[in-house]
DRENZAMAR-15183 format. One line per field, with one value per residue (C-alpha): x, y, z. Coordinates in nm, 4 decimals, padded with zeros to 6 digits. Each point is the difference from the previous one (the first is absolute). Layout:
# residues N
px <- c(X  ...)
py <- c(Y  ...)
pz <- c(Z  ...)
# end
This chain:
# residues 233
px <- c(05.3266  -00.0278  00.2470  -00.2815  -00.1695  00.3302  00.1003  -00.3524  00.0142  00.3453  -00.0352  -00.3678  -00.1960  00.2042  00.3337  00.1614  00.1393  -00.0009  00.0762  00.1910  -00.0321  00.1398  00.1877  -00.1493  00.1169  -00.1198  00.0996  -00.2541  -00.0649  00.0030  -00.0411  00.0505  00.3371  00.0944  00.0800  00.1380  -00.1811  00.1138  -00.0912  -00.1377  -00.3301  -00.1546  00.2661  00.2443  00.3168  00.2876  00.1859  00.2495  -00.2661  -00.1825  00.3177  00.1395  -00.3322  -00.0068  00.3662  -00.0582  -00.2672  00.2182  00.2959  -00.2225  -00.1299  00.3557  00.0980  -00.3108  -00.1517  00.2744  -00.1181  -00.3455  -00.1244  -00.0538  -00.2646  00.0432  -00.3220  00.0935  -00.1910  00.2329  00.0470  00.3783  00.2350  -00.1036  00.1009  00.0419  00.2946  -00.0305  00.0417  00.2901  00.1770  -00.0607  00.1549  -00.2877  00.2471  00.1588  -00.3378  -00.1230  00.3303  -00.0376  -00.3446  00.1376  00.2931  -00.2349  -00.2090  00.3139  00.1239  -00.3303  00.0389  00.3585  -00.1146  -00.2498  -00.3213  -00.2199  -00.0842  -00.2906  -00.1027  -00.3529  -00.0927  -00.3680  -00.0548  00.2806  00.3785  00.2202  00.3674  00.2227  -00.2790  -00.0386  00.3691  00.0859  -00.2837  -00.1687  00.2906  00.2346  -00.2308  00.0576  -00.2670  -00.2578  -00.3563  -00.2861  -00.3751  -00.1219  -00.1382  00.3234  00.1919  00.3784  00.2504  00.3348  -00.0382  -00.2682  00.0913  00.0141  00.2455  00.1954  00.0235  00.1453  00.2633  00.0983  -00.0369  -00.2007  -00.3273  -00.3174  -00.1322  00.3022  -00.0293  -00.3734  00.0691  00.2702  -00.2372  -00.2335  00.2582  00.2413  -00.1282  00.3059  -00.1416  -00.3587  -00.1763  -00.2618  -00.0177  00.0029  00.3232  00.1633  -00.1096  00.1588  00.3241  00.0068  -00.0297  -00.3383  00.0092  -00.3732  -00.3436  -00.2220  -00.3500  -00.2988  00.0866  00.2376  00.0775  00.1007  00.2206  00.1748  00.0282  00.1652  00.2331  00.1200  00.0514  00.1445  00.1752  00.3723  00.2490  00.2393  -00.0645  -00.1815  -00.1131  00.2525  -00.0748  -00.3747  00.0340  00.1969  -00.2489  -00.2945  00.1643  -00.0186  00.3633  00.2061  00.3602  00.0231  00.0375  00.2606  00.2040  -00.0170  00.1232  00.2887  00.1068  -00.0166  00.1992  00.2680  00.0241)
py <- c(-03.0699  -00.1497  00.1459  00.0887  00.2126  00.1629  00.1063  00.1199  00.2253  00.1248  00.0419  -00.0259  -00.2748  00.0210  -00.0521  -00.2329  -00.2382  -00.3698  -00.3257  -00.2862  -00.2831  00.1566  00.2828  00.3499  00.2544  00.3214  00.3382  00.2323  00.3723  00.1780  00.3749  00.0267  -00.1765  -00.3619  -00.2427  -00.3540  -00.2392  -00.3553  -00.2417  -00.3327  -00.1409  -00.3158  -00.0041  -00.0943  -00.1901  00.1769  -00.2514  00.0408  00.0687  00.2651  00.1727  00.0232  00.1235  00.2890  00.0818  00.0040  00.2707  00.2082  -00.0197  00.0775  00.3061  00.1186  -00.0504  00.1370  00.2479  00.1864  00.1464  -00.1579  -00.0894  -00.3659  -00.1331  -00.3481  -00.1708  -00.2680  -00.3155  -00.2933  -00.2959  00.0189  -00.1893  -00.3103  -00.3087  -00.2403  -00.2093  00.1188  00.3631  -00.0855  -00.1819  00.2930  00.2383  00.1763  00.1906  00.1540  00.0783  00.1785  00.1831  00.1056  00.1448  00.1917  00.1265  00.1149  00.2000  00.1490  00.0941  00.1738  00.2087  00.0896  00.1022  00.2496  -00.2036  00.0538  -00.3533  -00.0443  -00.3285  -00.0699  -00.3088  -00.0361  -00.3528  -00.2212  00.0390  -00.2766  -00.0826  00.0225  00.1017  00.3197  00.0628  00.0021  00.2316  00.2415  00.0270  00.1056  00.2761  00.3654  -00.0663  -00.2673  00.0783  -00.2309  -00.0168  -00.0319  -00.3492  -00.1320  -00.2838  00.0342  -00.2308  -00.1529  -00.2996  -00.1429  -00.0353  -00.3851  00.0193  00.2726  -00.2247  -00.2832  00.2287  00.1885  -00.3004  00.2232  -00.1159  00.1093  00.1333  00.2271  00.1305  00.0565  00.2017  00.2018  00.0728  00.1846  00.2714  -00.0231  00.0325  -00.1833  -00.3279  00.0572  -00.0314  00.2504  00.3130  00.2383  -00.1519  00.0520  00.3634  00.0300  -00.1540  00.2296  -00.2819  00.1392  00.3757  00.0542  -00.1557  00.1045  00.0672  00.1798  00.1796  -00.2421  00.2243  00.2772  -00.2472  -00.0994  00.3640  00.0867  -00.3014  00.0923  00.3590  -00.0362  -00.3361  00.0578  -00.1559  -00.0843  -00.2890  00.1398  -00.3282  -00.0084  00.3612  -00.0603  -00.3081  00.1954  00.2883  -00.2388  -00.2072  -00.3282  -00.0339  00.1907  -00.1010  -00.0246  00.3699  00.0510  -00.3006  00.1144  00.3446  -00.1477  -00.2070  00.3064  00.2078  -00.2686  -00.0466)
pz <- c(00.8468  -00.3477  -00.2476  -00.2402  00.2650  00.0945  -00.3500  -00.0762  00.3061  -00.0955  -00.3757  -00.0886  -00.1775  -00.3236  00.1717  -00.2540  00.2599  -00.0854  00.1775  -00.1579  00.2495  00.3215  -00.1749  -00.0189  -00.2546  -00.1552  -00.1385  00.1579  00.0011  00.3337  00.0337  -00.3766  00.0073  -00.0795  00.2810  -00.0230  00.2336  00.0721  00.2740  00.1083  00.1154  00.1480  00.2775  -00.2740  00.0906  -00.1734  -00.2154  -00.2818  -00.2647  00.2016  00.1213  -00.3530  -00.1398  00.2473  -00.0579  -00.3780  00.0308  00.2315  -00.2402  -00.3013  00.1844  00.0689  -00.3638  -00.1711  00.2471  00.1894  00.3268  -00.0082  00.3521  00.0869  00.2391  00.1489  00.1156  00.2512  00.0896  00.0586  00.2312  -00.0472  -00.2251  -00.1901  00.1977  -00.2880  -00.1128  -00.3598  00.1039  00.2305  -00.2844  -00.2359  00.2531  00.1726  00.2159  -00.3099  -00.1569  00.3120  00.0342  -00.3643  00.0763  00.2965  -00.2066  -00.2777  00.2481  00.1518  -00.3483  -00.0730  00.3150  -00.0923  -00.3479  00.1416  -00.0015  00.3036  00.1227  00.2426  00.1611  00.1266  00.2006  -00.0791  00.1309  00.1316  00.0128  00.1328  00.0041  -00.3085  -00.2349  00.2010  00.0617  -00.3714  -00.0990  00.2406  00.2406  -00.2833  -00.1257  00.0911  00.2603  00.0711  00.1032  00.0995  00.0320  00.3623  -00.0555  -00.1518  00.1640  00.0251  00.1613  -00.0741  00.2281  00.2276  00.3669  -00.0149  -00.2908  00.1772  00.3055  -00.2086  -00.1523  00.3158  00.2353  00.2356  00.1527  -00.1781  00.3302  00.0371  -00.3554  00.0436  00.3153  -00.1776  -00.2876  00.2354  00.0647  -00.2935  -00.3599  -00.1337  00.1376  -00.1096  -00.3356  -00.1084  -00.2114  00.2979  00.1245  -00.3375  00.0101  00.3458  -00.1283  -00.3036  -00.2535  -00.1028  -00.0371  00.0519  -00.0434  -00.2890  00.1281  -00.1443  -00.3239  -00.1737  -00.3011  00.2403  00.1897  -00.3248  -00.1030  00.3312  -00.0203  -00.3483  00.1109  00.3497  00.0323  00.0622  -00.2393  00.2841  00.2404  00.3048  00.1564  00.2835  00.0942  -00.0188  00.2197  00.2605  00.0053  00.0305  00.2742  -00.1878  -00.1043  00.2481  -00.0751  -00.3796  -00.0828  00.2724  -00.1168  -00.3634  00.1005  00.1998  -00.3031  -00.2257  00.2470  00.0171  -00.3778)
# end
């Protein structure tokens, strides 16, 4: 879905959102209350400039609008693979973005992620996966790594990984698999304003992904291992 269509459905035709290159930003009204919205478009690669731009808005919201909810609109092909960004410290810039989102949560801001188009690799990890919860549209595409790339990293045959992906969501891309694993809390279908309303109202402020993954059968060991670590601490 195009971001313009999405925000019009969510906030009406006079939404106030704007795009500056691949960066989306706006202070919108939802249910009579202000909401900070940031995000990316055009399958944007997240480089130093884009990571710092998003972090700046999050930090400004914390400083100037205590408690205001933040919505992250996600459409990214992952981190920017460019020497310039590596030399400027893309790892630190992306970590800074993640830390800013985490700070917002700790300061009482409800942070909601929405994958509306594509979410890959580090660009997704440092945004939607750090929110209180991440949601997605049914037609969204989510993956951390394609099976051929996974085969190169794990040294396992592509055929074996493809077979594993049929029964284990951990090895398979796709939005439904991320729902099964708990990485995506739910899909937004039909009435999008009602979906946002429910997310702002009902999303837990504690991390429920491991428990969701266990209940849905897509990530069966994580919650048990976490509990064992907590019990031993």
